[in-house]
C-alpha positions in Angstrom: 90.1 104.0 110.3 93.4 105.8 109.8 96.3 105.5 112.2 95.6 109.0 113.6 92.4 107.6 115.0 94.2 104.8 117.0 94.6 105.5 120.7 98.1 105.0 122.2 97.3 101.5 123.4 96.4 100.3 119.9 99.5 101.9 118.4 101.7 100.1 121.0 100.0 96.8 120.2 100.6 97.3 116.4 104.2 98.2 117.0 104.8 95.2 119.3 103.3 92.9 116.7 105.5 94.4 114.0 108.6 94.0 116.2 107.7 90.4 117.0 107.2 89.6 113.3 110.5 91.2 112.3 112.3 89.3 115.1 110.7 86.0 113.9 111.9 86.5 110.4 115.4 87.6 111.5 115.7 84.5 113.7 114.3 82.0 111.2 115.5 83.5 107.8 118.2 86.0 108.8 116.3 88.6 106.7 113.0 90.4 106.8 111.4 92.1 103.8 108.9 94.8 104.6 106.8 96.3 101.9 105.3 99.7 102.8 102.9 101.9 101.0 103.5 105.6 100.7 101.4 108.4 101.9 100.9 109.7 105.4 98.6 107.1 107.0 101.2 104.6 108.0 103.9 107.1 109.0 103.0 107.4 112.7 103.1 103.7 113.3 106.3 103.4 111.3 107.9 106.2 113.4 107.1 104.3 116.6 108.3 101.1 114.9 111.6 102.7 114.0 112.1 103.7 117.6 111.5 100.2 118.8 113.9 98.4 116.5 117.3 98.9 114.9 117.1 98.7 111.1 120.2 96.8 110.0 121.0 95.5 106.5 118.9 92.4 107.2 115.7 94.4 107.2 114.9 95.5 103.7 112.1 97.9 102.9 110.2 98.0 99.6 107.7 100.6 98.4 104.3 99.4 97.1 103.9 102.7 95.3 105.7 105.9 94.4 104.7 109.2 92.9 106.7 110.1 89.9 108.6 113.0 91.4 112.2 113.8 92.2 113.3 111.5 95.0 114.2 114.6 97.1 110.7 116.0 96.9 108.4 116.2 99.9 105.9 114.3 97.7 108.3 111.3 97.3 107.3 108.3 99.4 111.0 107.2 99.3 112.2 110.5 100.6 109.5 110.6 103.3 110.5 107.1 104.6 114.2 108.0 104.5 113.5 111.2 106.6 110.9 109.7 108.9 112.6 106.4 109.7 116.2 107.3 109.3 116.6 104.6 106.6 119.7 104.3 104.4 120.3 103.0 100.9 121.1 99.6 102.6 117.5 99.4 103.8 115.5 100.8 100.9 115.7 101.6 97.2 113.8 104.3 95.3 111.3 103.1 92.7 111.9 106.1 90.5 115.4 107.0 89.2 114.5 110.7 88.6 114.9 110.0 84.8 112.8 107.5 83.0 109.7 105.6 84.1 110.4 102.5 82.0 114.0 102.1 83.2 112.9 102.8 86.8 110.3 100.0 86.6 112.7 97.6 85.0 115.5 98.4 87.5 113.1 98.0 90.5 111.9 94.6 89.1 115.5 93.5 89.1 115.9 94.7 92.7 112.7 92.7 93.6 114.1 89.6 91.9 117.4 89.9 93.7 116.0 90.7 97.2 112.5 89.5 97.5 112.6 86.2 95.5 112.9 82.9 97.4 113.0 79.8 95.2 112.2 82.0 92.1 109.1 83.4 93.6 108.8 86.9 95.1 107.5 86.8 98.7 106.8 89.7 101.1 107.2 89.0 104.8 105.3 92.0 106.1 103.0 94.3 104.1 102.0 97.7 105.6 99.3 99.4 103.5 98.1 103.0 103.8 94.7 104.4 102.9 94.3 107.6 100.9 91.7 110.2 101.9 89.9 109.5 98.6 89.6 105.8 99.5 92.4 104.3 97.4 94.6 101.7 99.1 98.3 101.9 98.4 97.8 103.2 94.9 95.9 100.1 93.9 93.8 101.0 91.0 90.6 99.3 89.8 91.0 99.4 86.1 93.7 98.1 83.8 93.1 101.1 81.5 95.1 103.1 84.1 98.3 101.2 83.1 100.8 102.8 80.8 103.8 100.4 81.2 104.2 97.2 83.1 106.5 94.3 83.7 106.1 91.2 85.8 105.8 93.0 89.2 105.2 96.7 88.6 103.2 99.1 86.5 103.0 102.8 85.9 99.8 104.8 85.8 98.8 106.3 82.5 96.9 109.2 84.1 97.6 111.5 86.9 95.9 110.3 90.1 95.6 112.9 92.9 97.9 115.1 90.9 100.7 112.5 90.3 101.5 109.8 87.9 102.6 106.7 89.8 104.6 103.5 89.8 103.0 100.7 91.8 103.5 97.0 92.6 101.0 94.7 91.1 98.3 93.1 93.2 99.7 89.6 92.5 102.9 90.5 94.2 101.1 92.2 97.1 99.0 89.1 97.7 102.2 87.1 98.4 102.6 88.8 101.7 102.8 86.5 104.7 101.5 89.2 107.1 99.5 92.3 106.2 
């Protein structure tokens, strides 16, 4: 089921739960790391969520996946989140640097290690996944043969998928999420 199919009551319940989780992490850890997949399926819930909470520097967003396009493109997950939620560079970092896939992946891994790691282990507080119309979940691919380059937490796709090469977080990192 996509978010478009939720009725307004279900959307409100989801947003209330997200707000409650964020407040819990802010009270108990003074920080909340939210990992969000790209695409359009989570955007409606995220828009409602952004109206229900103030995104200060303690709330940090991470992308689970990104199309390898200019960050100002309408196809950029980073750009869509910035525009839809009103996020700033204090809340989210682009996975792709508009130049080089390998340097982008290595730079984002450093960002993960700096901001997501607790006691030398990366942990996601809240994970919000989207579902593509073709059935893929947050650019999670079923075959290692799709991988062109990888490091500890990320990989890039070798082939174009739905018209785009991509950078994605590895499943091992996504599985660290405390709440999905």
